[in-house]
C-alpha positions in Angstrom: 139.4 75.1 89.7 141.8 78.0 89.3 141.2 78.1 85.6 137.4 78.0 86.2 137.6 81.0 88.4 139.9 82.9 86.0 137.5 82.2 83.1 134.6 83.8 85.0 136.5 86.6 86.7 135.5 89.3 84.2 131.8 88.5 84.0 130.9 87.6 87.6 131.0 89.5 90.9 133.5 88.6 93.6 130.7 87.7 95.9 129.4 85.2 93.3 132.8 83.6 92.9 133.1 83.4 96.7 129.7 81.6 96.9 130.8 79.1 94.3 133.9 78.3 96.2 132.0 77.7 99.4 129.4 75.5 97.7 132.1 73.4 95.9 134.1 73.1 99.1 131.0 71.9 101.1 130.0 69.4 98.4 133.5 67.8 98.4 133.6 67.8 102.2 130.2 66.1 102.4 131.6 63.3 100.2 134.7 62.9 102.3 136.8 64.2 99.3 139.7 66.6 99.4 138.6 70.2 99.1 139.9 71.6 95.8 139.2 75.2 96.9 141.9 75.0 99.7 144.8 74.5 97.4 147.5 77.2 97.2 146.9 77.7 93.5 143.2 78.4 94.0 143.9 80.8 96.9 146.5 82.7 94.9 144.3 82.9 91.8 141.4 84.2 93.9 143.6 86.9 95.5 144.8 87.9 92.1 141.2 88.2 90.8 140.2 90.3 93.8 143.1 92.7 93.1 142.3 93.0 89.5 138.5 92.9 89.4 137.4 93.5 93.0 135.1 96.5 93.6 133.6 97.8 96.8 130.3 96.0 97.5 127.4 98.3 96.8 125.7 99.4 100.0 122.2 100.5 100.0 121.1 103.5 102.2 119.8 102.6 105.6 116.2 103.5 106.2 116.5 105.3 109.5 113.6 106.4 111.7 113.1 109.7 110.0 113.1 108.0 106.6 110.6 105.4 107.9 108.4 108.1 109.2 108.3 109.8 105.9 107.4 106.6 104.1 104.6 105.9 106.6 103.2 109.4 106.3 101.9 108.7 102.8 99.9 105.7 103.8 96.2 105.6 104.4 93.8 102.9 105.7 93.5 101.0 102.4 94.3 97.3 102.4 97.6 97.8 100.6 98.7 100.6 102.9 97.9 98.4 105.9 100.1 95.7 104.5 102.9 98.1 103.6 102.8 99.7 107.1 103.1 96.3 108.8 105.9 95.2 106.4 108.0 98.4 106.8 107.7 98.5 110.6 108.3 94.8 111.2 111.2 94.7 108.7 112.9 97.6 110.6 112.1 96.5 114.1 113.2 92.9 113.5 116.2 93.9 111.4 114.8 91.4 108.9 116.1 90.4 105.5 113.6 90.5 102.7 113.7 86.7 102.4 112.8 86.5 106.1 109.9 88.9 105.6 108.4 87.0 102.8 109.1 83.7 104.5 107.0 84.6 107.6 103.8 82.5 108.1 100.9 83.0 110.4 102.2 80.2 112.6 105.5 82.1 113.1 103.7 84.8 115.1 103.1 84.7 118.9 101.6 87.7 120.7 102.0 88.4 124.4 101.7 91.4 126.8 105.3 92.2 126.0 104.9 92.3 122.3 105.3 90.0 119.3 107.6 87.0 119.0 108.7 85.9 115.5 110.0 82.5 114.7 112.4 82.6 111.8 112.6 79.1 110.5 115.5 79.7 108.1 117.7 82.5 107.1 120.8 83.4 105.0 123.1 82.3 107.8 121.0 79.4 109.0 121.0 77.0 106.1 120.4 74.0 108.4 117.1 75.4 109.4 117.6 75.5 113.2 115.7 78.8 113.3 115.7 81.5 115.9 113.3 83.8 117.7 113.1 87.6 117.5 111.3 89.7 120.1 109.4 92.8 118.9 108.2 94.9 121.8 105.4 97.5 121.6 106.6 100.9 120.6 105.9 104.0 122.7 104.7 105.8 119.6 101.6 103.9 118.4 102.0 105.3 114.9 105.4 103.6 114.7 104.4 100.4 116.6 105.2 97.3 114.5 103.1 95.1 116.8 100.0 97.2 116.3 100.7 97.4 112.6 100.9 93.6 112.3 97.7 93.2 114.4 95.9 95.6 112.1 97.1 93.7 109.0 95.9 90.4 110.5 92.4 91.8 111.0 92.3 92.3 107.2 93.7 88.8 106.5 91.3 87.0 108.8 88.3 86.9 106.3 90.6 85.7 103.5 92.5 83.1 105.5 91.4 80.9 108.4 93.4 81.7 111.5 93.8 77.9 111.9 96.1 77.8 108.9 99.6 78.3 110.4 101.3 77.8 107.0 99.5 80.7 105.4 102.0 83.5 104.4 101.8 86.8 106.4 102.7 89.2 103.6 101.0 88.8 100.2 100.2 90.6 97.0 97.3 93.0 97.0 95.7 93.9 93.6 94.3 97.3 92.6 90.9 96.3 93.9 92.3 95.7 97.4 91.9 91.9 97.1 94.6 89.9 98.9 96.3 87.0 97.1 97.0 83.7 98.7 100.6 83.5 97.7 103.4 85.1 99.6 105.1 88.2 98.2 108.5 87.7 96.5 111.7 89.2 97.7 111.8 91.3 94.6 108.3 92.7 95.4 109.6 93.8 98.8 112.4 95.7 97.2 110.1 97.4 94.7 107.6 98.2 97.5 110.3 100.0 99.5 111.4 101.9 96.4 107.9 102.9 95.6 107.3 104.2 99.2 110.6 106.1 99.1 109.6 107.8 95.8 106.2 108.8 97.2 108.0 110.1 100.4 110.4 112.3 98.3 113.4 110.0 99.0 115.7 108.9 96.2 114.5 105.3 95.4 117.8 104.4 93.7 119.5 104.6 97.1 117.1 102.2 98.9 116.4 98.5 98.5 115.1 95.4 100.3 118.1 95.5 102.7 117.5 99.1 103.8 115.2 98.2 106.6 117.7 95.8 108.2 120.5 98.3 107.6 118.4 101.0 109.0 117.8 99.2 112.3 121.4 98.3 112.8 122.6 101.8 112.0 119.9 103.5 114.2 120.7 101.2 117.1 124.4 102.0 116.8 123.6 105.7 116.7 121.5 105.2 119.8 124.6 103.7 121.6 123.3 100.2 121.8 126.0 97.6 122.4 126.9 95.3 119.5 125.8 92.2 121.3 122.3 93.7 121.8 122.1 94.6 118.1 123.3 91.2 117.0 120.7 89.5 119.3 118.0 91.3 117.2 119.7 91.1 113.8 121.0 87.6 114.0 124.5 88.5 112.9 126.9 85.8 113.9 129.8 88.2 114.7 130.7 91.8 114.9 132.6 91.6 111.6 129.6 92.4 109.4 127.8 94.4 112.0 130.8 96.7 112.5 130.2 98.1 109.0 126.8 99.5 110.0 128.2 100.8 113.3 131.3 102.4 111.7 129.2 104.1 109.0 126.5 105.1 111.5 129.0 106.8 113.8 131.1 108.6 111.2 129.9 112.0 112.6 128.9 111.0 116.1 132.5 110.2 117.1 134.3 112.5 114.7 137.6 113.9 115.9 136.9 117.2 114.2 134.0 117.9 116.5 134.8 121.0 118.5 138.0 121.7 116.6 136.6 124.0 114.0 
């Protein structure tokens, strides 16, 4: 195992090697076999690889409210724009990963007077498929309301998909003629969509990606002074460890010791 890691250290990212270790460990545990990833040799080897090859994980720029507003400003009432508006606002408001966005089906949506409830059947940190619910309240500003945007998009989908089909995907491809496909968008398509909208809004598309909506919500909520437990309730983070990265970066200037000194 240690030799295997060392052989791939120069060609694979640390995150990839870490995922391999987790998968191998789980496979052995499931068969009631000793976990080879827990040996001292493997641990020492992995630490050495991290020291020699480890690099800071690339972080995409968070799409904050102002960024989102700029992206939405370039949209019209076309079918594709209606889809993009719903996707951008829902992705931000729900702190959703791109895999969660493309995994949404019509049966996962439930509307009420309070807003929209999403049922996420599976996510990156929920491999057992227990699922969780996310509440999306109506926004005070109608032009930034994710609930209204999704309702508008559903009006377009209705002629193409019977409302009785709960397994139909929410977000799908739209061709240049405005025709809606039956298949769900891919995660890569979401990332490209965000980059395209950033470019048209005058933002640097190289700084943004599929994770920017999720990062944008967490950062914006931290800047607004929301407690971490409240942010995690929306984002689904299991602990403050990963969330603290957003909060720390988001408050670099809000809680800066230099404020008032110079």
